[in-house]
N, C-alpha and C positions, 0 to 999 in steps of 0.2 A: 504494500500500500504506500501511496505517496504521503509526504509529510508537509502539507501546506499549512502555513501559519500566517495569521493576519499581520501585515506589516506594522500596523499601529500597536496592536497588543504585544507584538514581539519586542517593542522598544519602550514599553511602559516602565517608568521609574529609571530609565536610562537617559533618553532624550525627549520623552513624551510625558505629559501629565494626564491624569484621569479626566474624562469629560463630565463625570458626576462626582462632586466633591462634598462629602458630608460624613459626620460620625453620629451614630444613634445607638441607643440601647437595643439589645437583641430582640426585645419584645416588640419594637416598632420597625425593625429592619424590613420585614416583608412588606409592610405598607409603603415604605419609602421606595423600595424597588418597584413595586407595582405602580406607584405614582410616577416614577421616572419613565417607566416603559409606556404608560398611557400617554404621558405628555409628549414623549418623542414621536409616538405613532400619530398623535393629533397634529403636531407641528409639521411633521413630514407631509401630511396631506394639505394643511392650511398654507404652507409656505412653498408649495410646488410652483415653480415659475418665477420665484424671487431670487434665484441664483444663491441659495443658501449654502454656506461652506461648512459651518459647525454649529451645533447646539450644545451649550454647556449648562449644567445645572448645579447650583450651590444652595445648600440648605443649612438652617440652624433650627433651634426649637420654635422660633416664632417667625421665621423669615424664609421665603422661597425666592430665589433669584434665577431667572432664565436669561442666559446670554446668547443672543442670536448674531452670528457673523454672516453678513450677506454682502454681495456686490451691488445691491440696489437698496440701500437704506432709505433713500427718499421715497421710493415707491412703497416700501413696506410701512413706513411711519405714516404716510398719507398727509393730507392737508390738515393742519392744526392737530396732528397726532391722532387722527381718527382710526388709522390702521392699528396703532398700538392699543387703543381703548377696546376696539373690537376683539383683538387677540387676547387681551386680558379677560374679557367676558367669556370667551370660548374656553380658556384654560380653567376658569372657575366652574363653568358649567360641566366640563368633562370630569373634574374632580368630584363634583356632586353626583354625577351620573354613575361613576365608579364606586361611590360611597367611600371615598378616601378623605383623610383629614385635610382641611383647608387652612393654610397658615394665616396668621394675623396680618402679615405683610407680604404682598406679592409684587415683585419687581420684574420688569422685562426691559433689559438693556439691549440695544441694537448697535452693533459695531460694523464698521465698513471694512471690506476686504479690498485693499488697494490694488492688488495684482491678481485678478480672478483667473487669469490664464495659467497661473502656477498652482492653483488649488484643484486637487483631484475631484472633489465633489462637484464643483462648478463645471469643470471640463466634462465630467461624465454626464451632467444634465445637458450641456450644450450638444453632445453627441446624440443623446436621447431625443432632444428637441428637433434636431435635424432629421432623425429617422421618422419621428411622428409627422413631420411635414412632407413625408414621402419622397425625400431626396435620395439619390443613389448612395447606398451605404459606403461604397469605397471612396467616393468623393467626400463624404461627410468626415470619415475618420482621417483621411489624408489632409484635408484642410484644417481640421482641428489640431492634428499633430504639428502641422507647420506653425500654427499660432502659438502652441505651447513651446516649441523649440526656439521660437523667435525671442523669447525672454532670456536675458543674460543669466538669470539665476538658475535656469534649468540645465542640468547636465545630461539627462536622459528621460525618455518617456515611452510608455507602451499603452496602446489602446486595443482592447479585445472585445468583440461583440459575438453573440451566439444566439441562434434561434432560426426562425424561418426567414432568412435573409432574402430580400427581394421578392418575398411571397412564394418562395420555393416550397414544394411539398415536403421535402426532408430538411430538417434543421441541420445547421453546420456552424462552424466557428471560423471567424476571420480575425486576424490581428495584424497590427503594424507596430513597428518598434524603431526607435532611433536613439543613439547614444548608449550610455551605460546605466544599468540598474542593479547595484549590488545588494540583493535582498538579505544576504547572510551577515552583512557588516552592521553591527549594532549602532554605531555612530553615524551611519549613513541616513540622511534625511529623506526617507521614502514616504511619499503621501499616496494613499490608496483609497479608492471609493468604488462602490457599486451603484448602479442605477438601472431602472427598467424603462423601456420604451413601449408604450401600449398602442398596438396597431390592430386593425380589423381582423387580421389573420393570426394574431397571437402576440405574445410578449417577447421582446428581444432584450436580452441582458447585456449590460455594458459594464466593463471593468476598466479602470484607469490607474496606472502607476506613474508617478512623477518623482524623479530623483533630483534633489537640489543641493547636492554636495554633502560633506561630512560636518557634523556638529561636534565641537570639542567643549570642554568644561566651561569656558568663558561664554559660550553662545547658547548654552542649554536653556530650556524653558524653565520658568519659575516653578519650584516644587519638585523638579526631577533631580535625581542624584546620579551623576556619571560614575560608572564603575569600570 
C-alpha cells in the first residue's frame, strides 16, 4: 500500500500551526469538535466563490473567533458590513440548529490574501471554476499553472484533476507539473488543497500542490516549533 500523507498535517508543529486553536476540559471536547466541523462545513458552502484561502478558529470559555482569509475581502464584507452581519447570523443559526453551545462573544475577522496565485486553495477553486464554465480542461490547468509559476515566490507546482474529463464515459486522471516539489522535506513550504468541480455529468476532483521554498527557524509561523 502507498503511504500518502497530507502535506499540511505532515508539517504541523514544525513549520505549520493548527487551524483550530483552543484548550477545553475533556467533558466539553466533543462539543467543540462538532462545533468546529459544523462551522467549517457551513462556511465552505457560504463562502464558495469568494476565493477563500483558510478558515481558522480560536476559542476561549466565552469567546469564539473565526478568521477568514480571502482574496476578495471587499466583496465578502459587503456595503456597510452587510456580508459580515449576514454571516454572523448564519453561524449563530447553525449552532442553534446543531444544539451546540453559543458563546457570549462571536467575532468574525476577515483578512486579505495579497498573493492569491500562491495559495493552493484559491488556485484549486480557480481550476474548478474554469471547469464549471465548461472550458477545455487542458487549457484550464495549463493557464492556471502558468499564472502560479509567474510568481517569484513559487519554486514548483502541480495540478491534478480526475473524473469524467471532457464528458468522457470513463473517468481518468490528468496532471501537469512544473518545477520542484519536495514532499518529504519537513522544512519545505508545500501548500496543498482539494476542490470539487460540479458538472452535469459528474464531479471532477482537483488537487493542487505549490512549493514556495524552505522555511528555517527565523521564518517559521507563530506557534510552530522547528525541530
